[in-house]
N, C-alpha and C positions, 0 to 999 in steps of 0.2 A: 379504112386505110391499112395496108399491110406494112408491118414494121420489119425491116431487115435486121436479122441478128447475125453477127459475124460468125463464120464457120468455126473459128477457134473457140469462141465462147460456147457454142453449141456442143462441140466436141468435148470440151472440158466438163460440161454439165453431164454428158452421157457417161463419161469415164467415172466421174465422181459418184454418179447414181449406181453404176455397176459395182464399184468398189465398196459401197456402203451396204450392200445387200447382205442380210444375215439369214434369210430363209429362201426356200425355193420359190415361194409365191412372189417375194420381192424381186427375185432374179427374173421371173417370168415378165414382170412389168418392165424391168430394165431391158430385156430382150426386145419388147415391143418398141421401146424408146429408141433402141439401136436400129431397128428396122425402119422406123420413121426417119431417122437421121440419114440412112442409106437412100431412102426414096427421095428426100429433099435435096441432098448434096451429092448423090451418086454420079451425076452426070459430069462433075468436075474432075479433071484428070488426076491432080495430085491428091485428091481425096482418098484414092485407093490405099495409100499409106495409112491414113487415119482409120479407114475401115478395117485394115489388117490389125491395127492396134486395138480397136474395139473387139474384134474377134478373139484375139489373144487374151484380153482382159476378161471377157465373158467366160472363156474356157477355164481360166485360172479361178475365177470366182465361183463357177459352177462346182468345181472340186471342193472348195471351201464350204459351200452351202450344203453339199451332200453329206458332210461329215456328221 
């Protein structure tokens, strides 16, 4: 049986994971998580805003992890 998880809950989890990364290896795992989010929810129209937010958060965190 497949359990449906609300988009908002999944989005919050992806953002929290990205923001908690301290190393490049952790960020690589978060990138994979973001790609899975895109695959699962990418077909929904308003998700594009959430995908943009994920992209911006990844970019910001990658600068922090590379220091």
